[in-house]
C-alpha positions, 0 to 999 in steps of 0.5 A: 500500500502506498503512503497515505496522502489524505486521512479523513478521521471521523468528521462531522459537518454542520450547515447553518449551525443546525443541519448535520450532514456528515456523521463521522465520515472516515476515509483514506486516500493513498498517494498515487491512488484513485478513490471513489466516493459513491452514493446517491443524491444527498449522501454527502459526497460533495460535502466530503470533498468540500470539507477536504478543500475547505470550501464549506464556509461559502455555504455556511458549513463547517467541520465540527468534529474529527480531523482532516490531515494531508501528509500528516498536517491538519488542514481544516483551518487552511485557506483555499489558496493554502490548499492550492499551494499544497497541491490540492485542487477541486473540480466542481460539479455542475452542468451549468458551464462546468464552472468555466468562465463562459466568455473566455476561450478554452485556452484562456480558461486553462491559463487561469489555472496557472495563476498561482504558478511561480515557475514562469511562462516556460513552465506554464507553456509546457504544462499547457502543451501537456494538457492538450496532449491529454485532451486533444479535443481542447486543442482543436477548440482552444480559440472557442468561447467556453459558452459555445462548447459542449458539456463534455468539452467544458468538463475536460476544460475544468479538469485541464484547468486544474492540471495547469496548477500542477496538482498532487491531488485532484478532487473531482465532483460528479465528472459524469453528470449530464454527459453522454456515455461515450464522453464519460468513458473518455473522461474516465480514461483520461483520469486513469491515464493522468493517474498512471503517467503523471502520478496525480492522485484522485478523490472523486465523487460519483453517482455512476457507481459502475463506471467509478468502480471500473477505474478506482482502486478503492471505494467508499459508499455513503448514505445519509452522511455515513460511510456504510461500506468500503473496500477495494473497488474490485471487491465492491463490484462483486459485493451482492448488496452493491450489485443490487442497490447500486449496479442494478443487478441481482435481487431476483424476486425480493421485496421492493428496493426501498424495503429491502434496502432499509432493512439491510442497511439497519441489519447489516451495514449500520449494525 
């Protein structure tokens, strides 16, 4: 097992001082790994990523218990810019423009990701060329305004912009959201390629359990703000509960999805 890059230990997150969203979430991300956070809407995936990247304050959220460590350093109190200095970049979710700057070109969007770089134009130019090698589609659209590109191209642009900061770890939130299956496959192939060739560590939140478990090394399944199952992605893919509840296979003539699921979660996962 690789060295642990990120260690999230029993965190609770509260919004608006009253709404408990995460309830003792723990997870580890090994250096050079791909770890998937899985679960449906409202499970707590995005909140977990925002807790790690310190983006909760903008939504009136805060970590009230537990600890988050990056290479052994407590990071809960660090600013977003300090997180970027330590090599942690988040790619936000959302179909609305994928958080690209709509009126800038693709290339201008990418260059905004290098804003904090201190190695001069030569280093930035070399990284830009590397991004274009990974995302040839962006190279052909480099002069197009982001507003007039497809959802897939905007997602690639958002990931490429993160890579412009030379990150050690990328937090990727719902990369498949709103994209056609073929584009989703393309995006995940690029993530795997970046992981293997550039040694970028990924923590990704994803509702597409099937796709995520094909590409991740490890997975954590969240429900209602708790981790209910974790393990190697290959083991989770073969788990009967995961197959039934998240991959849509198996189950036979069992009760309704909701009844079986709530019973099993009480009986087996949350015991």
